C-alpha positions in Angstrom: 10.6 -3.8 30.4 9.8 -7.7 30.5 11.3 -10.1 28.2 10.1 -10.4 24.9 8.5 -6.1 24.4 9.3 -3.5 22.8 9.2 -0.1 23.1 5.6 1.5 21.9 6.8 4.8 20.9 3.4 5.8 20.0 1.5 5.3 23.4 1.3 8.2 25.2 3.1 7.9 28.2 4.2 9.7 31.6 7.5 11.0 32.8 8.9 8.4 34.1 13.0 7.5 35.3 14.6 5.9 31.9 12.7 5.1 28.3 13.2 1.1 29.6 10.2 2.4 32.0 8.0 3.1 29.1 4.7 1.0 27.9 5.3 -2.0 25.8 3.5 -4.3 23.5 4.2 -8.0 23.0 7.1 -8.9 20.4 5.9 -10.4 17.8 6.9 -14.7 17.3 7.2 -16.1 13.9 7.5 -14.4 10.9 4.8 -11.6 9.9 2.3 -12.9 7.3 2.5 -11.1 3.9 0.4 -8.6 3.0 1.5 -8.7 -0.8 1.7 -11.1 -2.9 4.6 -10.2 -6.0 4.8 -11.2 -9.0 7.2 -10.6 -12.1 6.7 -10.8 -16.0 8.1 -9.3 -18.9 8.4 -5.4 -18.0 4.6 -6.7 -15.9 4.5 -6.2 -11.7 1.3 -7.7 -10.5 1.1 -7.2 -6.7 -2.0 -8.2 -5.2 -3.2 -7.1 -1.8 -3.5 -10.5 -0.2 -5.4 -8.2 2.9 -9.7 -7.6 2.9 -8.8 -4.9 5.3 -5.6 -2.6 4.9 -6.3 -0.1 8.1 -3.8 1.3 10.5 -5.3 -0.3 13.1 -4.4 -4.0 11.0 -1.6 -3.7 8.7 -1.1 -0.4 6.9 2.0 -0.2 7.7 3.4 -3.7 7.3 2.0 -3.0 3.3 4.2 0.0 3.1 6.7 -1.3 4.1 6.5 -4.2 1.9 5.4 -1.5 -0.9 8.8 0.2 0.1 10.7 -2.8 0.1 10.2 -3.2 -3.4 12.2 -2.2 -6.4 12.0 1.3 -8.4 10.6 0.0 -11.7 9.9 1.9 -15.4 7.3 -1.1 -16.2 3.7 -1.2 -15.6 2.4 -2.1 -12.1 -0.7 -3.7 -11.4 -2.1 -3.6 -7.9 -4.9 -6.4 -7.8 -7.5 -5.4 -4.6 -10.2 -8.2 -5.8 -9.5 -9.9 -2.4 -10.0 -6.4 -0.7 -12.9 -5.1 1.3 -12.0 -2.8 3.7 -9.9 0.4 3.2 -9.0 3.6 5.5 -7.4 7.0 4.6 -3.9 6.0 6.2 -3.8 2.9 3.9 -5.2 4.8 0.9 -2.3 7.6 1.8 -0.1 4.6 1.6 -1.2 3.3 -1.6 -0.8 7.3 -2.9 3.1 7.0 -1.6 4.0 4.3 -3.7 2.3 5.3 -6.7 3.7 8.8 -6.5 7.3 7.2 -5.8 6.6 4.8 -9.4 5.5 7.8 -10.9 8.8 9.4 -10.4 10.8 6.2 -12.3 8.1 6.7 -15.0 6.1 4.0 -14.1 2.6 3.4 -15.0 0.8 2.2 -11.8 -2.7 0.9 -12.1 -5.7 -0.7 -9.9 -7.4 -3.5 -10.0 -10.7 -5.7 -8.8 -12.1 -2.8 -6.9 -14.1 -3.8 -4.6 -17.4 -0.8 -4.1 -16.8 -0.2 -0.6 -13.1 0.9 -1.1 -14.0 1.8 -4.0 -16.1 4.8 -2.7 -13.5 5.1 0.1 -11.2 6.2 -3.1 -13.5 7.8 -4.7 -14.6 10.7 -1.5 -10.9 11.3 -1.1 -11.1 12.2 -4.9 -8.4 9.6 -5.2 -10.3 8.3 -8.2 -9.0 11.0 -10.4 -5.1 11.1 -9.5 -4.9 6.8 -9.0 -5.5 4.9 -12.4 -8.6 1.6 -12.0 -9.5 -0.2 -13.7 -11.7 -3.1 -13.8 -10.2 -6.0 -13.7 -6.8 -7.6 -14.1 -7.1 -8.3 -18.1 -7.8 -4.3 -18.6 -5.1 -3.4 -16.8 -2.9 -5.3 -18.5 -3.7 -3.8 -22.0 -3.6 -0.6 -20.8 -0.4 1.6 -21.3 -0.5 5.5 -21.4 -1.3 7.2 -24.5 2.4 9.5 -24.2 4.2 10.4 -22.1 2.3 13.8 -21.4 -0.7 11.7 -19.8 2.1 8.9 -17.8 3.1 12.3 -16.5 0.1 14.2 -15.8 -1.9 12.1 -13.5 1.2 11.9 -11.2 1.0 13.8 -7.4 
């Protein structure tokens, strides 16, 4: 392994003498560009996806790490997707995992400003039946579940 490279365990490697001889990826120089911007006001957290594309080949895993780093909340969580134009199934699964975690903690995560292409992907995967989607940020801010049973019923 050369200096400045990290092992890449996901690659299919041949049996060689030691783990130090496995395939490598160049290391990242400098800090990663955030995929999410998070702001909180009162009991509402607004998470803006800054990327135009979320996918396994792009930044999906970084997005998952950033979502995992967010503290649990029982307040309203809105994911603003206005800049997101493409999503793959791995990224959709990342959003569902976050949705499930927040539901278990009593919050009501919403998605808003969904691009038609992204909405189509979520619809084909039938995730539009699981995730609460509002057209605008204003609609998302105004939305509240009618009851605790409704709040729990759309969880996974």
